[in-house]
C-alpha positions in Angstrom: -0.2 -0.2 0.0 1.5 3.3 -0.8 1.9 6.4 1.5 -1.8 8.3 1.3 -2.5 11.1 3.6 -5.0 10.2 6.1 -7.3 12.2 7.7 -5.4 13.2 11.0 -2.2 14.6 9.0 -4.1 15.8 6.0 -3.2 19.5 6.8 0.4 19.1 7.4 0.8 16.6 4.8 -0.9 18.6 2.0 1.3 21.8 3.0 4.6 20.1 3.6 4.8 17.3 0.9 2.2 18.0 -2.0 1.9 21.9 -2.3 5.7 22.0 -2.6 6.0 19.7 -5.2 3.0 20.8 -6.9 4.3 24.4 -6.9 7.7 23.5 -8.3 6.1 21.9 -11.7 3.0 24.0 -12.2 2.5 25.8 -15.7 -1.0 27.7 -15.9 -2.6 29.0 -18.9 -5.7 30.0 -21.2 -6.8 28.0 -24.0 -9.8 28.5 -26.2 -12.7 26.2 -25.9 -16.1 25.6 -28.3 -17.8 28.8 -29.2 -14.7 30.7 -28.4 -14.6 30.3 -24.8 -11.7 31.1 -22.7 -10.8 28.2 -20.2 -8.2 28.3 -17.5 -6.0 25.3 -17.5 -3.1 23.9 -15.0 -0.3 21.7 -16.0 2.2 19.6 -13.6 4.9 18.5 -15.2 6.8 15.3 -13.9 10.9 15.4 -14.3 10.9 12.3 -16.2 7.3 11.4 -17.2 5.9 7.6 -17.7 2.8 9.2 -19.2 0.3 11.9 -18.1 -3.3 11.9 -16.4 -6.1 13.9 -17.3 -8.3 15.2 -14.6 -11.7 16.2 -15.1 -14.0 17.8 -12.5 -17.4 17.8 -11.8 -20.1 20.0 -11.1 -19.4 23.0 -9.5 -15.9 22.0 -8.9 -12.5 23.5 -10.0 -9.0 22.7 -10.6 -7.6 23.6 -7.3 -9.8 20.7 -5.2 -7.4 17.9 -7.1 -4.7 19.1 -5.7 -3.9 15.9 -3.3 -4.7 13.6 -6.2 -2.7 15.5 -8.5 0.2 15.2 -6.4 0.0 11.6 -6.1 -0.1 10.8 -9.7 3.0 13.4 -10.0 4.6 11.5 -7.3 4.3 8.3 -9.3 5.7 10.0 -12.0 3.0 10.8 -14.1 2.5 14.8 -15.6 -0.9 15.9 -14.7 -3.4 17.8 -16.9 -6.6 19.9 -15.4 -8.9 22.5 -16.7 -11.9 24.3 -15.6 -15.0 23.6 -17.3 -17.0 26.2 -18.7 -19.0 28.1 -15.8 -16.2 27.0 -13.2 -13.1 28.2 -11.5 -11.4 30.6 -13.7 -12.9 29.9 -16.7 -15.5 32.0 -18.9 -18.9 32.6 -17.1 -22.2 33.5 -19.5 -23.9 34.5 -16.4 -24.1 35.7 -12.7 -21.2 33.9 -11.2 -22.9 31.9 -8.7 -24.8 30.1 -11.7 -23.7 27.1 -13.7 -25.1 28.0 -17.2 -24.7 25.8 -20.2 -26.3 26.2 -23.5 -25.5 22.6 -24.6 -24.0 19.8 -22.7 -22.1 19.0 -25.9 -20.1 22.3 -25.4 -18.3 20.6 -22.2 -17.1 17.6 -25.1 -15.9 20.1 -27.6 -14.1 21.9 -24.7 -12.3 18.6 -23.9 -11.1 18.2 -27.5 -10.2 21.3 -27.6 -8.2 21.2 -24.6 -6.5 17.8 -25.6 -5.6 18.9 -28.9 -4.1 22.9 -28.0 -2.7 21.7 -24.5 -2.5 18.0 -24.3 -1.6 17.6 -27.6 2.1 16.6 -26.6 1.3 15.2 -23.0 3.5 11.9 -22.8 2.1 8.6 -23.7 0.4 6.5 -22.3 -2.2 8.9 -21.5 -5.3 7.9 -18.6 -8.5 10.1 -17.9 -9.9 10.5 -14.2 -13.1 12.0 -14.5 -15.3 12.7 -11.4 -19.3 13.0 -11.8 -20.5 15.7 -14.3 -17.2 15.3 -15.8 -17.8 11.6 -16.1 -20.9 12.5 -18.2 -18.4 14.5 -20.7 -16.1 11.5 -20.7 -18.4 9.1 -21.4 -20.0 11.2 -24.1 -16.3 12.1 -25.8 -15.4 8.1 -25.6 -18.6 7.4 -27.2 -17.1 9.3 -30.8 -14.7 6.7 -30.7 -11.3 8.7 -29.3 -8.3 6.5 -28.7 -6.3 9.7 -27.0 -6.4 8.0 -23.8 -5.4 4.7 -23.5 -7.4 4.0 -20.0 -10.5 5.8 -18.5 -11.8 5.8 -14.9 -15.1 7.1 -14.9 -15.7 8.4 -10.8 -19.4 8.3 -9.5 -20.0 9.5 -12.7 -23.2 11.7 -13.6 -25.1 9.0 -16.4 -28.0 10.1 -14.9 -29.0 12.3 -11.9 -30.9 11.7 -8.9 -34.2 13.9 -9.4 -35.7 12.8 -5.9 -39.6 12.4 -6.5 -39.9 14.3 -9.3 -40.3 12.3 -12.6 -37.6 12.5 -15.1 -40.3 13.6 -17.8 -42.0 16.4 -15.6 -38.1 17.2 -15.0 -37.4 17.9 -18.5 -40.4 19.8 -19.2 -40.6 22.3 -16.7 -36.9 23.5 -17.1 -37.3 23.2 -20.9 -40.2 25.4 -20.3 -38.4 28.0 -18.0 -35.6 28.2 -21.0 -38.1 28.6 -23.7 -39.5 31.2 -21.7 -36.0 33.3 -21.1 -35.1 31.7 -17.8 -32.2 29.7 -18.7 -29.7 31.5 -17.1 -31.7 32.1 -14.0 -31.3 29.7 -10.7 -33.7 26.8 -9.7 -35.6 28.5 -6.8 -35.1 26.8 -3.6 -31.4 26.0 -4.2 -29.7 29.9 -4.6 -28.9 31.2 -1.4 -29.1 27.9 0.2 -26.1 27.8 2.9 -23.5 25.3 2.9 -23.9 21.9 3.8 -22.7 20.6 7.1 -20.1 17.9 7.3 -23.0 15.2 8.0 -25.1 16.5 5.2 -22.1 16.6 2.9 -21.0 14.3 0.5 -17.4 13.4 1.7 -16.3 11.3 4.8 -13.5 12.7 5.3 -13.3 15.9 7.8 -10.3 17.1 7.1 -11.0 17.1 3.5 -14.1 18.9 4.2 -12.8 21.9 5.9 -10.1 22.4 3.5 -12.7 22.4 0.5 -15.0 25.0 2.6 -11.8 27.1 2.8 -11.0 27.0 -0.8 -14.6 27.7 -1.4 -14.7 30.6 0.7 -11.3 31.7 -1.0 -12.6 31.8 -4.0 -15.8 33.2 -3.4 -17.2 30.0 -4.9 -20.7 28.4 -4.4 -22.7 27.8 -7.1 -26.0 26.7 -8.1 -27.3 25.1 -10.8 -29.2 27.2 -13.7 -32.7 26.2 -15.6 -30.7 25.2 -19.0 -27.8 23.4 -17.0 -30.3 21.1 -15.3 -32.7 20.9 -18.6 -29.2 19.5 -20.4 -28.3 17.2 -17.7 -31.5 15.7 -17.6 -30.9 15.0 -21.3 -27.9 13.0 -21.2 -28.8 9.8 -20.1 -30.8 9.6 -23.1 -27.4 10.7 -25.2 -25.3 8.5 -23.5 -27.2 5.3 -23.2 -28.5 5.6 -26.4 -28.4 2.0 -28.6 -24.9 1.3 -29.7 -23.5 4.2 -27.9 -21.5 2.3 -24.9 -20.5 0.0 -27.4 -18.6 2.1 -29.4 -15.9 3.0 -27.0 -12.5 1.3 -27.6 -10.7 1.4 -24.8 -10.4 0.0 -21.2 -12.8 2.1 -18.7 -13.6 1.4 -15.2 -16.2 3.0 -13.1 -16.5 3.3 -9.4 -19.7 3.1 -7.9 -20.1 4.9 -4.2 -22.3 2.5 -2.2 -23.6 5.8 0.0 -24.0 8.0 -3.2 -27.1 10.2 -3.5 -26.3 12.9 -6.2 -26.2 10.4 -9.2 -28.0 7.2 -10.3 -26.2 4.2 -9.5 -28.4 2.2 -11.8 -27.6 4.2 -14.6 -24.0 3.7 -14.2 -24.2 0.2 -14.0 -26.2 -0.1 -17.1 -23.8 2.0 -19.2 -20.5 0.3 -17.7 -22.7 -3.4 -18.4 -22.6 -2.2 -22.5 -18.3 -0.9 -22.4 -16.9 -3.9 -24.2 -13.7 -3.2 -22.2 -15.7 -1.8 -19.1 -15.2 -2.8 -15.4 -16.7 -1.6 -12.2 -15.8 -1.2 -8.8 -18.5 -0.5 -5.6 -16.9 1.5 -2.7 -18.9 0.2 0.1 -19.7 2.8 2.7 -18.4 5.9 0.4 -20.2 9.3 -0.6 -20.2 10.8 -3.7 -16.8 12.4 -3.4 -14.9 9.0 -2.7 -11.5 11.1 -3.2 -12.3 12.7 0.1 -13.5 9.4 1.7 -12.3 8.4 5.5 -8.9 6.2 5.4 -10.3 2.9 5.4 -12.1 3.7 2.0 -9.5 6.3 0.7 -6.3 4.3 0.7 -7.5 1.1 -1.2 -9.2 3.7 -3.5 -6.4 5.4 -4.2 -4.2 2.5 -4.6 -6.3 0.9 -6.8 -6.3 3.8 -8.9 -2.7 4.1 -9.6 -2.6 0.4 -9.9 -5.3 0.7 -12.8 -3.3 3.0 -14.7 -0.2 1.1 -14.1 -1.0 -1.8 -15.2 1.3 -3.2 -18.0 -0.9 -3.8 -20.9 0.5 -3.7 -24.8 -2.8 -3.5 -25.8 -3.1 -0.2 -24.3 -0.1 1.3 -25.1 0.0 3.9 -27.4 3.4 4.4 -29.4 
């Protein structure tokens, strides 16, 4: 088992071990995505790279939230590539800063393609993808286009379908679609904007130290966001696209999906249906884990990180890019 930070040592370990290494290898910039969107990126260059890992964050997240994971990949010899998806982090906003808006969900996919072409084109091979939640949906759509840019991909608690509570899917789609037609697409969904942050007990994490650190980051960047009608409308249509006939079957690389047993944010059954149809797909159930698996308690986190790195390290000539 590798040396991962335990909850009790997280703050000290990040300050003394992870962050200095990241700072010494960091380069940042801006690239142009779909519809001429200006998107911010960060790259951590390994001195003698054995490959590269691309990290695609989830809804209302940002690159800094993945510094711990990026640090582990860097220590393992991988260069790391991240960018803030449109409407997130330091990238362009098309409406109020506390609202997440997207015109078409495929804009996220086109942004990823632009990132790979303009920034990631010279990334050391083999190349791997780690995509979380909303990023997992973007990754699934990208992989269904038949790309073999990556040798392997991990979709972590992917948003193949969102959890809607008791509202039927057709009704949610109708309400959000109607609001967008009426010119309210950039408006927040009532009852969400202005809601105070969740307590640790109500959160999607099991590590108190990481929960505290993430809250501090949000305050530092004045970063608390909520979905717009347009974003929700697009997210509700994503399952039909990802699970359409022949789509998962068209993915040409090995894919692993991590499923959190106590996930209340995404539909676990949809993720299971998706990965069962991927020709070289496999799933791993993390018992006791919540949605943000990378912020779990010690007994869950260490095997998760170890398994993740091992999956990317596996020698498989059929996966390698020359």
